[in-house]
N, C-alpha and C positions, 0 to 999 in steps of 0.2 A: 504493499500500499504506500501511497505517496501523500505527503502533506498538500492539500490543495487550497487551504484557506488559512488566514492568520487573523487574530483579533486585534483591531487597532484601538486607539485611545477612546474613540466614541462608541465602543462596543458594537461595531458594525463589522461584518465579515467581508473580506475581499479576496478574489482568486489571485494566488500567487503562481499557479501553474496550470496548464491545460493538458487534457488527455486527448491525443489524436486517435480517433476510432479507426481511421484508415480502412483496412480490409479485415479488421478483427471479427467482422460478422461471418468470415469464411475460415473457421479455425482449422479445418482439415487441409486447407491449401497454403498455409503459411510457409512451409518449406519450399514448396513448388514456386510460389510467388516470390520468395527471396531469390532463389536461383535464376528465375526469369528476369527480375529487375537488376540483379547483379550482372548478368550477361549483357543486357541493355546498357547499363552504365558503363561497363568496360569497353563495349563496342562504340558507344557514343563518344567517350573521351578519346579512344584510339583514332576513330575516323576524323574528329574535328581537329585534334592535335596534328595529325598527318597533313591535313589541308593547310593549316597555319604554317607548318614547316616547309611545305613545298612552295607556297606563296612567297615566303621569305627568301627561300634559297634559290629559286629559278628566276633569272632576270626576265625570261619571256612572260612571266606572270605578273610582272610590275605594271599592270594596267589597271584603270578604275574598276573594271568588272571584278578582277580577282582580288583587288584591294578590299572591296566590299564583302567578297566571299570569305576572305581571311578574317574580316571583322565579325562576320556573322558566325563563323566557327569559334572565335573567341568568346562571343556572346553565348553560344550554346553550351560551351564548356562550363561557364559560370552558372548558367541557367540550370544545367543538370546537377551541379554540385551544391545547389542551394536546397534541392528538394530530396534527390535520391539518397545520399548518405543517411539522413534522418529516417527515412522510410526503411532503408535496409536494416538499420539498428533495431527499429520497431519490430520488424518481421522476424529478426534473428532471435532477439532477447525477450520480446513480448512486453518491453518497457516502452510505452508510448507516450510517457510524460515529456512535456517541453515546458520550460520556464516562461513566465510572461515576458520577460525581456528577450529570451530566445525566439518566442513566437512572433514579437514585434520585429525583431531583425530579419527573420525569414520572410515575413510579410513585406518589409521594406525592399529587401533585395530582389525577391521574386517579382513584385509588382513593378519595380524599376526596370527589370530586364524584360518583362512583358511589353511595357511601354517602349523601351529602346527598340525591341525587335520589331514592333509595329512601324516605328519610324525609320528604322533602317531598311525594312522591306520596301517601304514607300520610296526611300532614296535609291534603292537598287532598281525599282521600276522606272524611275526618272532617268537614271543612267541608260537603261535599255531603250527608253523612249527617244532620248537624244541620239543614240547610236543608230537606231533604225529609222527614225522619222526625219532626222536632221543630221545625216552623217557628215555633211560638209562643215557643219558648225560644231561638231563633237570635240575636236581637239582644243578649239577655243573655249567652249563651255565647261569642259571637264579637265582643266589644267590641275597641277597637283594641290593647289590651295582649295580648289572646289571639292575634291575628294574629302580633304580633311575637314572642311566646314560642314559638309553633309553628314559624315560619320560622326564627327565630334558633337554636332548639334544633336543628333539622335541620342547619343549617350547622355549628354548634359540634360536634354529635355526630358528623358525618361527618369533620371535620377532626381531632378529637382521637382518634377511634377508629382512623383509618388511620395516625396517627403511631406507634402500637404496631407495626403491620405493617412500615412503612418502617424503624423502628429495628431491628426483627428481622432484616430483609433486609440491612441495613448491616453487621450483625455476621457475616454468612456469608462463607465464603471461596470465591473464584472463581479457580481455579489451573490450568485446562486449556482447555476450549472457551470461546469467547467469542461464538458465533453464536447469536442468539436468533431462532427460527423464528416470528416474529410481526412485525406492522408498528408496534408500540409496546412500550414496557417494561412488560409485564404481570406479574403476581405469579407465576403457575404456570410459565411458561417461564423466569423468572429462578431460582426455586427449583430447577427441574430441572437447571440449569447448575452449581449449587453443587457443591463437592467435599465438603461436610459431610453428615452424615446429615439428610436432608430431612424426617424424620418429625415433629420438633418443629414446625418451621416450618409444615408442611402441617396440623398439628393447630390451631396458632394461626390460620392462614388459614381453616380450616373453621369454627372457632368464631366469628371475626369475620364470616364469610359468613352464618352462621346469624343472628347478632344484627342485622346491617345490611341483609340482603336478605330472608331468610325470615320474620323477625318483622314487619317492615313490610309484607310481601307478605300475610301472614295477616290483619293488622289491616285492609289494603285490601280483601281478599276478603270479610272479615266485614262492613265497612261496605257493600260492594255487595250482599251478600245481603239485608241489612236494607233498603237502598234499592229493590232489585227487588221484594222482598216488599211494601213500601209502595206502590210504583207499581202493582202488580197489583190492589191493593185499590180503586184509583181507579175509580169507576163508568163514566165517559165515556171512549170511545176517544181522543178529541181531548185530554182532559186527561192521559191516559197518555202519548201521544206527546210533549206539550209538556214534561212533566217528565223523560221519558227522554232527550229531545234535550239537556237541560242536562248530562247525565253521560255520554252514550253515547261521546263523543270521549275523555273520560278513561279510560273502560273499554277502549277500543281501544289507546291508548298504554300503559296499565298491562300489558295482555295482551302486547303485542309486547315491551316492555322487559323484564319479568320473565321471559317464556318464554325469550327468548334468554340473558338473564343467568344463570338458574338452570341451564340446560343447560351453558353454557360452564364455570361454576364448581363445580357440585355433581356433575357426572358425571366419572369418571376419564378422563384424556386418553390415548387409545390412538393407534397409527399411523393407524388407520382414521378415528378421530374428529378427529384434529389438523387437518386441512385444512377439515373441516366446521365446527369451532369457530372457525377463522379467518374463515370467511364469516359465521357468526353474530355474531362480534365487530364486524364492519362494520355489521350491523344495529343494534346498541345503541350503538356509539360514533359512527357517522357518519350513519346514516339517522334515528335517533329524534330528534336535535336539529334535523333538517331538517323532519320532518313534524309535530313538536309545535306550532309556531305555525300550521301549515295546519289540523291537526285541531282543536286546542283553541280557537283564537283568531280566525283570519281568516274562518272560516265561521260565527262567532258574531254574532248580531243586533246587539248592543251595540257590539261592536268594529267591525263593518262601518259602523255608523252614525258612530262616532268617526273612522273612516277617511275617511268621505265629508266630514265637517266639515273635517278637516285638509286634504283635497284641495281643497275650496272655498276656504278661506282661502288656500291656496298659489296657486290659479288667479287669485284677485282681486288679488294682490299685483303 
């Protein structure tokens, strides 16, 4: 048993730690789930670290497109490490307790990285839009400083924006229940546990979700409408296929990521939708960082060539 409450000077109880229910409702599957998530974590870290190393090591990959892919892989490494180690410990030991400060820290980094990924995917779609729709202006628009501004702005915006949410949650009172029906400290389950009126917090959360999810999503969709329109104007079938192959992977990732994210955060949580949302959360928190290097990079011709070069060097040593 874990101490979940302490008595303060006013004789009121307040929660000092939370219990993450996670997948505790499936007791017979704990070992299987631990092994599954461990394999996913190792594969995610290996794939994304490989992409970062290839982008840094190969001069042919020092272009805006691969710069953004490298930054996305860095983000996925941080993203997975915010959630999966805690989940793995809970599945292995059965200890699902997380301190109040630990929960807020996880909420801050997870929320910041989600917002950063939304902004970064939007920046990547803009890069593809300029490359395909305005190829003659690409070199001028995407000079070195522009890459850094778009990537740096994504990280800064995500981390500053989520600071507001985390500060708001830290002011809430938690005085009764401390069981979170989720596998990590997410905003909506935390707000629902509070004994304060959740309306203000839910309004703040909805506004930030609109700014950091819906706006980048609409910008990304607009970029892809322009890209697809431009591709359809290309006279040769081979030309269309060649151009579309450079952005089809991005489109798949964006669809999966935003599709699950918007359902989880924009739809109200009912008893019926609760477990479905938990499954969807696995899709964007665990599976997206795993498939990104596979979809984006490891099936890309230039990345495959860079990998072959590195492998040959390694074999010759």
